[in-house]
C-alpha positions in Angstrom: -34.3 -4.7 15.7 -33.7 -8.2 17.0 -30.4 -10.0 17.6 -30.1 -11.8 14.3 -30.8 -8.6 12.3 -27.8 -7.0 14.0 -25.7 -10.1 13.2 -26.6 -10.0 9.6 -25.9 -6.3 9.3 -22.5 -6.7 11.0 -21.6 -9.6 8.6 -22.7 -7.6 5.6 -20.6 -4.7 6.7 -17.6 -7.0 7.2 -18.0 -8.4 3.7 -18.3 -4.9 2.1 -15.2 -3.6 3.9 -13.3 -6.7 2.9 -14.2 -6.3 -0.7 -13.3 -2.6 -0.6 -9.9 -3.5 0.8 -9.3 -6.0 -1.9 -10.4 -3.4 -4.6 -8.0 -0.8 -3.1 -5.0 -3.2 -3.2 -5.9 -4.1 -6.8 -6.0 -0.4 -7.6 -2.6 0.2 -6.1 -1.2 -2.8 -8.0 -2.4 -1.4 -11.3 -0.5 1.9 -10.8 2.4 2.1 -13.2 4.8 3.6 -10.7 5.6 6.8 -8.9 8.0 8.7 -6.7 8.2 8.9 -2.9 10.5 11.0 -0.7 12.2 9.2 2.2 11.3 10.7 5.5 8.0 12.2 4.3 5.3 11.8 7.0 3.3 9.3 4.9 6.3 7.1 3.8 8.5 5.7 6.5 11.0 3.1 5.5 12.4 0.7 8.1 16.0 1.7 9.0 17.6 -1.6 8.0 16.1 -1.3 4.5 17.2 2.4 4.2 20.7 1.5 5.3 20.9 -1.4 2.8 19.9 0.9 0.0 22.3 3.7 1.3 19.4 6.2 1.5 19.3 9.5 3.4 16.3 11.5 4.5 15.0 13.7 1.7 16.2 11.4 -1.1 13.5 10.2 -3.6 12.7 6.7 -4.8 10.9 5.8 -8.0 9.1 2.5 -8.3 7.9 0.7 -11.4 5.6 -2.3 -11.6 6.9 -4.8 -14.1 4.6 -6.9 -16.4 5.2 -9.9 -14.2 4.0 -8.1 -11.1 7.4 -7.5 -9.6 8.4 -4.0 -8.4 11.6 -2.3 -9.3 12.8 0.5 -6.9 15.6 2.9 -7.8 16.9 6.3 -6.6 15.7 9.3 -8.6 
């Protein structure tokens, strides 16, 4: 394998991974909503945001994606 073949393979891999990332974000944007629990290992909210929303560890949030693309978050 010569140098340019490696360059082309690396560029192709970068393009494929970029397209996969875009597809994943588009998939998440199409989800109608869901519920997350504050303090769960996967979902960590910055402390200033949690304080502003008056949240405690273990409380749950529901999010809904509106038709215009905005996201509404409320306590469950």
